[in-house]
VOMI-262996 format. One record per residue (C-alpha): residue number from 1; residue in three letters; x, y, z. Coordinates in steps of 0.2 Angstrom, whole numbers, plus 5000, padded with zeros to 4 digits. Layout:
N
<rec><num>NUM</num><residuo>Ala</residuo><x>X</x><y>Y</y><z>Z</z></rec>
...
//
This chain:
291
<rec><num>1</num><residuo>Met</residuo><x>4998</x><y>5000</y><z>5000</z></rec>
<rec><num>2</num><residuo>Pro</residuo><x>5008</x><y>5019</y><z>4995</z></rec>
<rec><num>3</num><residuo>Glu</residuo><x>5015</x><y>5029</y><z>5010</z></rec>
<rec><num>4</num><residuo>Asn</residuo><x>4999</x><y>5040</y><z>5010</z></rec>
<rec><num>5</num><residuo>Thr</residuo><x>4983</x><y>5029</y><z>5005</z></rec>
<rec><num>6</num><residuo>Pro</residuo><x>4972</x><y>5031</y><z>5019</z></rec>
<rec><num>7</num><residuo>Ala</residuo><x>4970</x><y>5016</y><z>5030</z></rec>
<rec><num>8</num><residuo>Asp</residuo><x>4965</x><y>5010</y><z>5047</z></rec>
<rec><num>9</num><residuo>Ala</residuo><x>4976</x><y>5012</y><z>5058</z></rec>
<rec><num>10</num><residuo>Ser</residuo><x>4971</x><y>4999</y><z>5069</z></rec>
<rec><num>11</num><residuo>Ser</residuo><x>4968</x><y>4985</y><z>5053</z></rec>
<rec><num>12</num><residuo>Gly</residuo><x>4982</x><y>4993</y><z>5041</z></rec>
<rec><num>13</num><residuo>Ala</residuo><x>4966</x><y>4989</y><z>5026</z></rec>
<rec><num>14</num><residuo>Ala</residuo><x>4962</x><y>5005</y><z>5015</z></rec>
<rec><num>15</num><residuo>Leu</residuo><x>4950</x><y>5013</y><z>5021</z></rec>
<rec><num>16</num><residuo>Pro</residuo><x>4935</x><y>5010</y><z>5010</z></rec>
<rec><num>17</num><residuo>Leu</residuo><x>4929</x><y>5029</y><z>5001</z></rec>
<rec><num>18</num><residuo>Thr</residuo><x>4950</x><y>5028</y><z>5001</z></rec>
<rec><num>19</num><residuo>Gly</residuo><x>4955</x><y>5034</y><z>4984</z></rec>
<rec><num>20</num><residuo>Thr</residuo><x>4938</x><y>5045</y><z>4980</z></rec>
<rec><num>21</num><residuo>Ser</residuo><x>4934</x><y>5063</y><z>4980</z></rec>
<rec><num>22</num><residuo>Ala</residuo><x>4919</x><y>5074</y><z>4986</z></rec>
<rec><num>23</num><residuo>Leu</residuo><x>4912</x><y>5089</y><z>4986</z></rec>
<rec><num>24</num><residuo>Ile</residuo><x>4898</x><y>5095</y><z>4999</z></rec>
<rec><num>25</num><residuo>Thr</residuo><x>4890</x><y>5114</y><z>4997</z></rec>
<rec><num>26</num><residuo>Gly</residuo><x>4886</x><y>5118</y><z>5011</z></rec>
<rec><num>27</num><residuo>Gly</residuo><x>4901</x><y>5110</y><z>5018</z></rec>
<rec><num>28</num><residuo>Gly</residuo><x>4903</x><y>5121</y><z>5032</z></rec>
<rec><num>29</num><residuo>Ser</residuo><x>4891</x><y>5119</y><z>5044</z></rec>
<rec><num>30</num><residuo>Gly</residuo><x>4875</x><y>5110</y><z>5050</z></rec>
<rec><num>31</num><residuo>Ile</residuo><x>4871</x><y>5090</y><z>5040</z></rec>
<rec><num>32</num><residuo>Gly</residuo><x>4884</x><y>5097</y><z>5027</z></rec>
<rec><num>33</num><residuo>Leu</residuo><x>4901</x><y>5095</y><z>5039</z></rec>
<rec><num>34</num><residuo>Ala</residuo><x>4893</x><y>5080</y><z>5048</z></rec>
<rec><num>35</num><residuo>Ala</residuo><x>4892</x><y>5072</y><z>5033</z></rec>
<rec><num>36</num><residuo>Ala</residuo><x>4909</x><y>5077</y><z>5029</z></rec>
<rec><num>37</num><residuo>Glu</residuo><x>4917</x><y>5069</y><z>5044</z></rec>
<rec><num>38</num><residuo>Thr</residuo><x>4909</x><y>5051</y><z>5040</z></rec>
<rec><num>39</num><residuo>Leu</residuo><x>4916</x><y>5051</y><z>5021</z></rec>
<rec><num>40</num><residuo>Val</residuo><x>4933</x><y>5059</y><z>5032</z></rec>
<rec><num>41</num><residuo>Ala</residuo><x>4931</x><y>5045</y><z>5042</z></rec>
<rec><num>42</num><residuo>Asp</residuo><x>4932</x><y>5033</y><z>5029</z></rec>
<rec><num>43</num><residuo>Gly</residuo><x>4946</x><y>5039</y><z>5018</z></rec>
<rec><num>44</num><residuo>Ala</residuo><x>4938</x><y>5052</y><z>5007</z></rec>
<rec><num>45</num><residuo>Asp</residuo><x>4946</x><y>5067</y><z>5003</z></rec>
<rec><num>46</num><residuo>Val</residuo><x>4933</x><y>5083</y><z>5005</z></rec>
<rec><num>47</num><residuo>Thr</residuo><x>4931</x><y>5097</y><z>4999</z></rec>
<rec><num>48</num><residuo>Leu</residuo><x>4916</x><y>5109</y><z>5007</z></rec>
<rec><num>49</num><residuo>Met</residuo><x>4911</x><y>5124</y><z>4998</z></rec>
<rec><num>50</num><residuo>Gly</residuo><x>4899</x><y>5139</y><z>5008</z></rec>
<rec><num>51</num><residuo>Arg</residuo><x>4899</x><y>5156</y><z>5009</z></rec>
<rec><num>52</num><residuo>Thr</residuo><x>4908</x><y>5161</y><z>5022</z></rec>
<rec><num>53</num><residuo>Gln</residuo><x>4930</x><y>5158</y><z>5021</z></rec>
<rec><num>54</num><residuo>Glu</residuo><x>4930</x><y>5161</y><z>5040</z></rec>
<rec><num>55</num><residuo>Lys</residuo><x>4916</x><y>5147</y><z>5042</z></rec>
<rec><num>56</num><residuo>Leu</residuo><x>4925</x><y>5133</y><z>5032</z></rec>
<rec><num>57</num><residuo>Asp</residuo><x>4940</x><y>5137</y><z>5038</z></rec>
<rec><num>58</num><residuo>Ala</residuo><x>4934</x><y>5131</y><z>5055</z></rec>
<rec><num>59</num><residuo>Ala</residuo><x>4924</x><y>5114</y><z>5047</z></rec>
<rec><num>60</num><residuo>Ala</residuo><x>4941</x><y>5111</y><z>5037</z></rec>
<rec><num>61</num><residuo>Glu</residuo><x>4955</x><y>5115</y><z>5053</z></rec>
<rec><num>62</num><residuo>Gly</residuo><x>4941</x><y>5101</y><z>5065</z></rec>
<rec><num>63</num><residuo>Leu</residuo><x>4941</x><y>5090</y><z>5049</z></rec>
<rec><num>64</num><residuo>Ser</residuo><x>4959</x><y>5087</y><z>5045</z></rec>
<rec><num>65</num><residuo>Ala</residuo><x>4962</x><y>5084</y><z>5064</z></rec>
<rec><num>66</num><residuo>Ala</residuo><x>4955</x><y>5071</y><z>5065</z></rec>
<rec><num>67</num><residuo>Ala</residuo><x>4957</x><y>5062</y><z>5049</z></rec>
<rec><num>68</num><residuo>Pro</residuo><x>4965</x><y>5049</y><z>5042</z></rec>
<rec><num>69</num><residuo>Asn</residuo><x>4982</x><y>5050</y><z>5036</z></rec>
<rec><num>70</num><residuo>Gly</residuo><x>4984</x><y>5055</y><z>5017</z></rec>
<rec><num>71</num><residuo>Val</residuo><x>4966</x><y>5062</y><z>5016</z></rec>
<rec><num>72</num><residuo>Arg</residuo><x>4965</x><y>5080</y><z>5009</z></rec>
<rec><num>73</num><residuo>Val</residuo><x>4953</x><y>5095</y><z>5016</z></rec>
<rec><num>74</num><residuo>Arg</residuo><x>4949</x><y>5108</y><z>5005</z></rec>
<rec><num>75</num><residuo>Thr</residuo><x>4936</x><y>5122</y><z>5006</z></rec>
<rec><num>76</num><residuo>Ile</residuo><x>4928</x><y>5137</y><z>4990</z></rec>
<rec><num>77</num><residuo>Ala</residuo><x>4919</x><y>5150</y><z>4997</z></rec>
<rec><num>78</num><residuo>Gly</residuo><x>4906</x><y>5152</y><z>4983</z></rec>
<rec><num>79</num><residuo>Asp</residuo><x>4884</x><y>5155</y><z>4978</z></rec>
<rec><num>80</num><residuo>Val</residuo><x>4876</x><y>5139</y><z>4972</z></rec>
<rec><num>81</num><residuo>Thr</residuo><x>4863</x><y>5151</y><z>4965</z></rec>
<rec><num>82</num><residuo>Gln</residuo><x>4878</x><y>5158</y><z>4953</z></rec>
<rec><num>83</num><residuo>Asp</residuo><x>4884</x><y>5145</y><z>4937</z></rec>
<rec><num>84</num><residuo>Ala</residuo><x>4903</x><y>5151</y><z>4936</z></rec>
<rec><num>85</num><residuo>Asp</residuo><x>4906</x><y>5147</y><z>4957</z></rec>
<rec><num>86</num><residuo>Val</residuo><x>4897</x><y>5129</y><z>4957</z></rec>
<rec><num>87</num><residuo>Ala</residuo><x>4907</x><y>5125</y><z>4943</z></rec>
<rec><num>88</num><residuo>Ala</residuo><x>4925</x><y>5130</y><z>4950</z></rec>
<rec><num>89</num><residuo>Ala</residuo><x>4920</x><y>5120</y><z>4965</z></rec>
<rec><num>90</num><residuo>Val</residuo><x>4915</x><y>5106</y><z>4956</z></rec>
<rec><num>91</num><residuo>Ala</residuo><x>4936</x><y>5108</y><z>4947</z></rec>
<rec><num>92</num><residuo>Leu</residuo><x>4944</x><y>5110</y><z>4962</z></rec>
<rec><num>93</num><residuo>Ala</residuo><x>4937</x><y>5093</y><z>4971</z></rec>
<rec><num>94</num><residuo>Asp</residuo><x>4942</x><y>5086</y><z>4951</z></rec>
<rec><num>95</num><residuo>Thr</residuo><x>4958</x><y>5092</y><z>4954</z></rec>
<rec><num>96</num><residuo>Asp</residuo><x>4962</x><y>5075</y><z>4952</z></rec>
<rec><num>97</num><residuo>Gly</residuo><x>4949</x><y>5065</y><z>4944</z></rec>
<rec><num>98</num><residuo>Thr</residuo><x>4942</x><y>5055</y><z>4955</z></rec>
<rec><num>99</num><residuo>Leu</residuo><x>4931</x><y>5067</y><z>4961</z></rec>
<rec><num>100</num><residuo>Lys</residuo><x>4916</x><y>5052</y><z>4964</z></rec>
<rec><num>101</num><residuo>Val</residuo><x>4902</x><y>5060</y><z>4975</z></rec>
<rec><num>102</num><residuo>Ala</residuo><x>4893</x><y>5076</y><z>4978</z></rec>
<rec><num>103</num><residuo>Ile</residuo><x>4884</x><y>5081</y><z>4990</z></rec>
<rec><num>104</num><residuo>Ala</residuo><x>4869</x><y>5096</y><z>4987</z></rec>
<rec><num>105</num><residuo>Ser</residuo><x>4867</x><y>5101</y><z>5008</z></rec>
<rec><num>106</num><residuo>Ala</residuo><x>4865</x><y>5118</y><z>5005</z></rec>
<rec><num>107</num><residuo>Gly</residuo><x>4849</x><y>5126</y><z>5006</z></rec>
<rec><num>108</num><residuo>Asp</residuo><x>4838</x><y>5144</y><z>5013</z></rec>
<rec><num>109</num><residuo>Gly</residuo><x>4821</x><y>5144</y><z>5022</z></rec>
<rec><num>110</num><residuo>Thr</residuo><x>4810</x><y>5157</y><z>5022</z></rec>
<rec><num>111</num><residuo>Met</residuo><x>4794</x><y>5162</y><z>5033</z></rec>
<rec><num>112</num><residuo>Gly</residuo><x>4776</x><y>5170</y><z>5030</z></rec>
<rec><num>113</num><residuo>Pro</residuo><x>4756</x><y>5167</y><z>5022</z></rec>
<rec><num>114</num><residuo>Val</residuo><x>4758</x><y>5162</y><z>5005</z></rec>
<rec><num>115</num><residuo>Val</residuo><x>4750</x><y>5183</y><z>5001</z></rec>
<rec><num>116</num><residuo>Ala</residuo><x>4763</x><y>5188</y><z>5007</z></rec>
<rec><num>117</num><residuo>Thr</residuo><x>4778</x><y>5182</y><z>5003</z></rec>
<rec><num>118</num><residuo>Ser</residuo><x>4788</x><y>5196</y><z>4990</z></rec>
<rec><num>119</num><residuo>Thr</residuo><x>4794</x><y>5191</y><z>4975</z></rec>
<rec><num>120</num><residuo>Asp</residuo><x>4813</x><y>5192</y><z>4979</z></rec>
<rec><num>121</num><residuo>Glu</residuo><x>4806</x><y>5183</y><z>4994</z></rec>
<rec><num>122</num><residuo>Trp</residuo><x>4804</x><y>5167</y><z>4985</z></rec>
<rec><num>123</num><residuo>Asn</residuo><x>4817</x><y>5168</y><z>4973</z></rec>
<rec><num>124</num><residuo>Arg</residuo><x>4827</x><y>5169</y><z>4986</z></rec>
<rec><num>125</num><residuo>Ile</residuo><x>4821</x><y>5152</y><z>4992</z></rec>
<rec><num>126</num><residuo>Met</residuo><x>4820</x><y>5144</y><z>4979</z></rec>
<rec><num>127</num><residuo>Gly</residuo><x>4840</x><y>5150</y><z>4971</z></rec>
<rec><num>128</num><residuo>Val</residuo><x>4847</x><y>5143</y><z>4985</z></rec>
<rec><num>129</num><residuo>Thr</residuo><x>4839</x><y>5127</y><z>4992</z></rec>
<rec><num>130</num><residuo>Leu</residuo><x>4834</x><y>5122</y><z>4972</z></rec>
<rec><num>131</num><residuo>Thr</residuo><x>4844</x><y>5129</y><z>4959</z></rec>
<rec><num>132</num><residuo>Gly</residuo><x>4859</x><y>5124</y><z>4969</z></rec>
<rec><num>133</num><residuo>Val</residuo><x>4855</x><y>5108</y><z>4971</z></rec>
<rec><num>134</num><residuo>Phe</residuo><x>4853</x><y>5109</y><z>4949</z></rec>
<rec><num>135</num><residuo>Leu</residuo><x>4869</x><y>5117</y><z>4947</z></rec>
<rec><num>136</num><residuo>Thr</residuo><x>4879</x><y>5106</y><z>4958</z></rec>
<rec><num>137</num><residuo>Phe</residuo><x>4868</x><y>5086</y><z>4949</z></rec>
<rec><num>138</num><residuo>Arg</residuo><x>4873</x><y>5100</y><z>4931</z></rec>
<rec><num>139</num><residuo>Glu</residuo><x>4890</x><y>5101</y><z>4935</z></rec>
<rec><num>140</num><residuo>Ala</residuo><x>4895</x><y>5087</y><z>4948</z></rec>
<rec><num>141</num><residuo>Gly</residuo><x>4885</x><y>5074</y><z>4937</z></rec>
<rec><num>142</num><residuo>Ala</residuo><x>4899</x><y>5080</y><z>4919</z></rec>
<rec><num>143</num><residuo>Ala</residuo><x>4913</x><y>5077</y><z>4931</z></rec>
<rec><num>144</num><residuo>Ile</residuo><x>4909</x><y>5058</y><z>4941</z></rec>
<rec><num>145</num><residuo>Val</residuo><x>4900</x><y>5053</y><z>4924</z></rec>
<rec><num>146</num><residuo>Arg</residuo><x>4918</x><y>5057</y><z>4918</z></rec>
<rec><num>147</num><residuo>Asn</residuo><x>4926</x><y>5047</y><z>4931</z></rec>
<rec><num>148</num><residuo>Gly</residuo><x>4917</x><y>5030</y><z>4927</z></rec>
<rec><num>149</num><residuo>Gly</residuo><x>4903</x><y>5033</y><z>4942</z></rec>
<rec><num>150</num><residuo>Gly</residuo><x>4901</x><y>5038</y><z>4959</z></rec>
<rec><num>151</num><residuo>Ser</residuo><x>4887</x><y>5044</y><z>4969</z></rec>
<rec><num>152</num><residuo>Met</residuo><x>4876</x><y>5062</y><z>4971</z></rec>
<rec><num>153</num><residuo>Val</residuo><x>4863</x><y>5063</y><z>4988</z></rec>
<rec><num>154</num><residuo>Ala</residuo><x>4852</x><y>5081</y><z>4990</z></rec>
<rec><num>155</num><residuo>Val</residuo><x>4845</x><y>5087</y><z>5009</z></rec>
<rec><num>156</num><residuo>Ser</residuo><x>4827</x><y>5090</y><z>5008</z></rec>
<rec><num>157</num><residuo>Ser</residuo><x>4816</x><y>5090</y><z>5020</z></rec>
<rec><num>158</num><residuo>Val</residuo><x>4801</x><y>5083</y><z>5025</z></rec>
<rec><num>159</num><residuo>Ala</residuo><x>4790</x><y>5099</y><z>5022</z></rec>
<rec><num>160</num><residuo>Ser</residuo><x>4791</x><y>5092</y><z>5003</z></rec>
<rec><num>161</num><residuo>Arg</residuo><x>4781</x><y>5078</y><z>5007</z></rec>
<rec><num>162</num><residuo>Leu</residuo><x>4768</x><y>5084</y><z>5021</z></rec>
<rec><num>163</num><residuo>Thr</residuo><x>4762</x><y>5104</y><z>5020</z></rec>
<rec><num>164</num><residuo>His</residuo><x>4769</x><y>5116</y><z>5030</z></rec>
<rec><num>165</num><residuo>Arg</residuo><x>4758</x><y>5132</y><z>5031</z></rec>
<rec><num>166</num><residuo>Phe</residuo><x>4771</x><y>5149</y><z>5029</z></rec>
<rec><num>167</num><residuo>Met</residuo><x>4784</x><y>5138</y><z>5024</z></rec>
<rec><num>168</num><residuo>Ala</residuo><x>4780</x><y>5141</y><z>5003</z></rec>
<rec><num>169</num><residuo>Pro</residuo><x>4793</x><y>5145</y><z>4995</z></rec>
<rec><num>170</num><residuo>Tyr</residuo><x>4807</x><y>5129</y><z>5005</z></rec>
<rec><num>171</num><residuo>Ser</residuo><x>4791</x><y>5116</y><z>5006</z></rec>
<rec><num>172</num><residuo>Val</residuo><x>4788</x><y>5121</y><z>4985</z></rec>
<rec><num>173</num><residuo>Ala</residuo><x>4810</x><y>5121</y><z>4985</z></rec>
<rec><num>174</num><residuo>Lys</residuo><x>4813</x><y>5105</y><z>4992</z></rec>
<rec><num>175</num><residuo>Ala</residuo><x>4797</x><y>5097</y><z>4982</z></rec>
<rec><num>176</num><residuo>Gly</residuo><x>4806</x><y>5103</y><z>4965</z></rec>
<rec><num>177</num><residuo>Val</residuo><x>4822</x><y>5093</y><z>4973</z></rec>
<rec><num>178</num><residuo>Asp</residuo><x>4812</x><y>5076</y><z>4977</z></rec>
<rec><num>179</num><residuo>Met</residuo><x>4808</x><y>5078</y><z>4961</z></rec>
<rec><num>180</num><residuo>Leu</residuo><x>4825</x><y>5082</y><z>4950</z></rec>
<rec><num>181</num><residuo>Val</residuo><x>4833</x><y>5067</y><z>4962</z></rec>
<rec><num>182</num><residuo>Lys</residuo><x>4820</x><y>5055</y><z>4953</z></rec>
<rec><num>183</num><residuo>Val</residuo><x>4823</x><y>5065</y><z>4937</z></rec>
<rec><num>184</num><residuo>Thr</residuo><x>4842</x><y>5064</y><z>4936</z></rec>
<rec><num>185</num><residuo>Ala</residuo><x>4844</x><y>5045</y><z>4946</z></rec>
<rec><num>186</num><residuo>Asp</residuo><x>4833</x><y>5041</y><z>4928</z></rec>
<rec><num>187</num><residuo>Glu</residuo><x>4843</x><y>5052</y><z>4917</z></rec>
<rec><num>188</num><residuo>Leu</residuo><x>4862</x><y>5043</y><z>4923</z></rec>
<rec><num>189</num><residuo>Gly</residuo><x>4857</x><y>5026</y><z>4929</z></rec>
<rec><num>190</num><residuo>Gln</residuo><x>4862</x><y>5020</y><z>4913</z></rec>
<rec><num>191</num><residuo>Val</residuo><x>4884</x><y>5028</y><z>4917</z></rec>
<rec><num>192</num><residuo>Gly</residuo><x>4881</x><y>5022</y><z>4935</z></rec>
<rec><num>193</num><residuo>Val</residuo><x>4878</x><y>5036</y><z>4943</z></rec>
<rec><num>194</num><residuo>Arg</residuo><x>4866</x><y>5035</y><z>4956</z></rec>
<rec><num>195</num><residuo>Val</residuo><x>4856</x><y>5052</y><z>4965</z></rec>
<rec><num>196</num><residuo>Asn</residuo><x>4846</x><y>5052</y><z>4981</z></rec>
<rec><num>197</num><residuo>Ala</residuo><x>4840</x><y>5062</y><z>4993</z></rec>
<rec><num>198</num><residuo>Val</residuo><x>4840</x><y>5061</y><z>5013</z></rec>
<rec><num>199</num><residuo>Asn</residuo><x>4823</x><y>5069</y><z>5020</z></rec>
<rec><num>200</num><residuo>Pro</residuo><x>4828</x><y>5074</y><z>5038</z></rec>
<rec><num>201</num><residuo>Gly</residuo><x>4815</x><y>5081</y><z>5051</z></rec>
<rec><num>202</num><residuo>Ile</residuo><x>4818</x><y>5094</y><z>5063</z></rec>
<rec><num>203</num><residuo>Ile</residuo><x>4835</x><y>5094</y><z>5066</z></rec>
<rec><num>204</num><residuo>Arg</residuo><x>4846</x><y>5106</y><z>5075</z></rec>
<rec><num>205</num><residuo>Thr</residuo><x>4854</x><y>5114</y><z>5068</z></rec>
<rec><num>206</num><residuo>Glu</residuo><x>4858</x><y>5133</y><z>5065</z></rec>
<rec><num>207</num><residuo>Leu</residuo><x>4842</x><y>5135</y><z>5051</z></rec>
<rec><num>208</num><residuo>Val</residuo><x>4829</x><y>5133</y><z>5066</z></rec>
<rec><num>209</num><residuo>Ala</residuo><x>4841</x><y>5136</y><z>5080</z></rec>
<rec><num>210</num><residuo>Met</residuo><x>4826</x><y>5152</y><z>5083</z></rec>
<rec><num>211</num><residuo>Ile</residuo><x>4814</x><y>5138</y><z>5091</z></rec>
<rec><num>212</num><residuo>Glu</residuo><x>4813</x><y>5128</y><z>5105</z></rec>
<rec><num>213</num><residuo>Glu</residuo><x>4807</x><y>5115</y><z>5109</z></rec>
<rec><num>214</num><residuo>Asp</residuo><x>4795</x><y>5123</y><z>5125</z></rec>
<rec><num>215</num><residuo>Ser</residuo><x>4789</x><y>5135</y><z>5114</z></rec>
<rec><num>216</num><residuo>Ser</residuo><x>4771</x><y>5130</y><z>5105</z></rec>
<rec><num>217</num><residuo>Val</residuo><x>4781</x><y>5127</y><z>5088</z></rec>
<rec><num>218</num><residuo>Gly</residuo><x>4790</x><y>5116</y><z>5096</z></rec>
<rec><num>219</num><residuo>Lys</residuo><x>4779</x><y>5107</y><z>5104</z></rec>
<rec><num>220</num><residuo>Ser</residuo><x>4769</x><y>5106</y><z>5089</z></rec>
<rec><num>221</num><residuo>Tyr</residuo><x>4785</x><y>5095</y><z>5082</z></rec>
<rec><num>222</num><residuo>Leu</residuo><x>4786</x><y>5087</y><z>5096</z></rec>
<rec><num>223</num><residuo>Arg</residuo><x>4767</x><y>5082</y><z>5096</z></rec>
<rec><num>224</num><residuo>Asn</residuo><x>4767</x><y>5075</y><z>5079</z></rec>
<rec><num>225</num><residuo>Thr</residuo><x>4785</x><y>5066</y><z>5078</z></rec>
<rec><num>226</num><residuo>Pro</residuo><x>4780</x><y>5048</y><z>5088</z></rec>
<rec><num>227</num><residuo>Val</residuo><x>4800</x><y>5044</y><z>5094</z></rec>
<rec><num>228</num><residuo>Gly</residuo><x>4798</x><y>5064</y><z>5102</z></rec>
<rec><num>229</num><residuo>Arg</residuo><x>4813</x><y>5072</y><z>5101</z></rec>
<rec><num>230</num><residuo>Phe</residuo><x>4821</x><y>5085</y><z>5087</z></rec>
<rec><num>231</num><residuo>Gly</residuo><x>4833</x><y>5074</y><z>5077</z></rec>
<rec><num>232</num><residuo>Glu</residuo><x>4853</x><y>5080</y><z>5077</z></rec>
<rec><num>233</num><residuo>Val</residuo><x>4862</x><y>5079</y><z>5060</z></rec>
<rec><num>234</num><residuo>Ala</residuo><x>4872</x><y>5064</y><z>5068</z></rec>
<rec><num>235</num><residuo>Asp</residuo><x>4856</x><y>5057</y><z>5065</z></rec>
<rec><num>236</num><residuo>Val</residuo><x>4857</x><y>5061</y><z>5045</z></rec>
<rec><num>237</num><residuo>Ala</residuo><x>4877</x><y>5060</y><z>5043</z></rec>
<rec><num>238</num><residuo>Pro</residuo><x>4875</x><y>5040</y><z>5044</z></rec>
<rec><num>239</num><residuo>Leu</residuo><x>4862</x><y>5037</y><z>5029</z></rec>
<rec><num>240</num><residuo>Ile</residuo><x>4871</x><y>5050</y><z>5020</z></rec>
<rec><num>241</num><residuo>Arg</residuo><x>4888</x><y>5040</y><z>5018</z></rec>
<rec><num>242</num><residuo>Phe</residuo><x>4880</x><y>5027</y><z>5017</z></rec>
<rec><num>243</num><residuo>Leu</residuo><x>4871</x><y>5035</y><z>5002</z></rec>
<rec><num>244</num><residuo>Cys</residuo><x>4887</x><y>5039</y><z>4995</z></rec>
<rec><num>245</num><residuo>Gly</residuo><x>4895</x><y>5022</y><z>4997</z></rec>
<rec><num>246</num><residuo>Pro</residuo><x>4898</x><y>5006</y><z>4988</z></rec>
<rec><num>247</num><residuo>Glu</residuo><x>4887</x><y>4998</y><z>4999</z></rec>
<rec><num>248</num><residuo>Ser</residuo><x>4869</x><y>5005</y><z>4991</z></rec>
<rec><num>249</num><residuo>Ser</residuo><x>4877</x><y>5000</y><z>4975</z></rec>
<rec><num>250</num><residuo>Phe</residuo><x>4859</x><y>4998</y><z>4972</z></rec>
<rec><num>251</num><residuo>Val</residuo><x>4848</x><y>5011</y><z>4978</z></rec>
<rec><num>252</num><residuo>Thr</residuo><x>4844</x><y>5026</y><z>4962</z></rec>
<rec><num>253</num><residuo>Gly</residuo><x>4832</x><y>5036</y><z>4963</z></rec>
<rec><num>254</num><residuo>Glu</residuo><x>4826</x><y>5035</y><z>4981</z></rec>
<rec><num>255</num><residuo>Thr</residuo><x>4820</x><y>5052</y><z>4995</z></rec>
<rec><num>256</num><residuo>Val</residuo><x>4822</x><y>5041</y><z>5014</z></rec>
<rec><num>257</num><residuo>Gly</residuo><x>4814</x><y>5049</y><z>5029</z></rec>
<rec><num>258</num><residuo>Val</residuo><x>4823</x><y>5051</y><z>5042</z></rec>
<rec><num>259</num><residuo>Asp</residuo><x>4810</x><y>5061</y><z>5054</z></rec>
<rec><num>260</num><residuo>Gly</residuo><x>4809</x><y>5050</y><z>5067</z></rec>
<rec><num>261</num><residuo>Gly</residuo><x>4793</x><y>5048</y><z>5060</z></rec>
<rec><num>262</num><residuo>His</residuo><x>4787</x><y>5067</y><z>5056</z></rec>
<rec><num>263</num><residuo>His</residuo><x>4779</x><y>5061</y><z>5038</z></rec>
<rec><num>264</num><residuo>Leu</residuo><x>4764</x><y>5048</y><z>5048</z></rec>
<rec><num>265</num><residuo>Arg</residuo><x>4756</x><y>5063</y><z>5055</z></rec>
<rec><num>266</num><residuo>Asp</residuo><x>4753</x><y>5083</y><z>5052</z></rec>
<rec><num>267</num><residuo>Gly</residuo><x>4765</x><y>5097</y><z>5049</z></rec>
<rec><num>268</num><residuo>Pro</residuo><x>4770</x><y>5110</y><z>5063</z></rec>
<rec><num>269</num><residuo>Asp</residuo><x>4760</x><y>5123</y><z>5066</z></rec>
<rec><num>270</num><residuo>Tyr</residuo><x>4766</x><y>5140</y><z>5068</z></rec>
<rec><num>271</num><residuo>Leu</residuo><x>4750</x><y>5149</y><z>5065</z></rec>
<rec><num>272</num><residuo>Glu</residuo><x>4752</x><y>5158</y><z>5084</z></rec>
<rec><num>273</num><residuo>Trp</residuo><x>4770</x><y>5166</y><z>5078</z></rec>
<rec><num>274</num><residuo>Ala</residuo><x>4760</x><y>5168</y><z>5061</z></rec>
<rec><num>275</num><residuo>Glu</residuo><x>4747</x><y>5176</y><z>5067</z></rec>
<rec><num>276</num><residuo>Gly</residuo><x>4757</x><y>5188</y><z>5081</z></rec>
<rec><num>277</num><residuo>Met</residuo><x>4770</x><y>5194</y><z>5063</z></rec>
<rec><num>278</num><residuo>Tyr</residuo><x>4759</x><y>5194</y><z>5050</z></rec>
<rec><num>279</num><residuo>Gly</residuo><x>4743</x><y>5199</y><z>5059</z></rec>
<rec><num>280</num><residuo>Glu</residuo><x>4727</x><y>5194</y><z>5048</z></rec>
<rec><num>281</num><residuo>Ala</residuo><x>4738</x><y>5192</y><z>5033</z></rec>
<rec><num>282</num><residuo>Ala</residuo><x>4740</x><y>5173</y><z>5042</z></rec>
<rec><num>283</num><residuo>His</residuo><x>4725</x><y>5171</y><z>5036</z></rec>
<rec><num>284</num><residuo>Gly</residuo><x>4726</x><y>5179</y><z>5018</z></rec>
<rec><num>285</num><residuo>Arg</residuo><x>4716</x><y>5194</y><z>5021</z></rec>
<rec><num>286</num><residuo>Val</residuo><x>4728</x><y>5208</y><z>5017</z></rec>
<rec><num>287</num><residuo>Glu</residuo><x>4721</x><y>5225</y><z>5009</z></rec>
<rec><num>288</num><residuo>Ala</residuo><x>4719</x><y>5225</y><z>4989</z></rec>
<rec><num>289</num><residuo>Pro</residuo><x>4732</x><y>5238</y><z>4976</z></rec>
<rec><num>290</num><residuo>Gly</residuo><x>4728</x><y>5256</y><z>4980</z></rec>
<rec><num>291</num><residuo>Asp</residuo><x>4718</x><y>5255</y><z>4995</z></rec>
//
């Protein structure tokens, strides 16, 4: 075994993802970073893409400190809604022609009634949460095909399959992600690329940090989650790792829930919050233009 080949320290055997390079958008924190940790532990080189270089540097430092010998961690700051930025991230991840894995974890959300959602807000959420996945799949997918095949995984949401009032742009974007996964899987399966999504429920990340378990919203999540707790990024990352690796070689086009059973019940109850923020607009009542 070459000296710099990542190996299990106890057995000396090559790690299962040795020779694999992975790109992770939204890789500086949350689910994306947790997924990166699982890939690095199994010998993959990773490239983290995110909006903030400082956050990426901190993430890379932690990953590198825990990485097996020979594993490389790269970072690139960029905007997943911009073609050139995503293309640059893919080029960096594919420096050695070994890009085999892409994880589209970048996303964003907004809250508000449909009748009070601006076009700018709608387009912003669609851009990051849906177009960003499309660009990642387009650019990384082409590289992975050239490299002989691999896997792409999108981080979707239970909101794609279960009504979440006052979260229309986010929910619609995630539903679009699920269909994009299915279509891309159907197209690229013939050339050795598998495409899947994970659909988390409420997971403790920066995106939901403001939701306390004892708040009315938090209680509604717990009431509608059969296992009775909020999820952790460590609940999601191993599933992503499975879908990225050879263990899932016959799995494609799937949208796999990891939501504590939330999909079996109702969406969260944000009505009290929406009434406080938007008043009558929470019930669809807004002034007519010109009033």
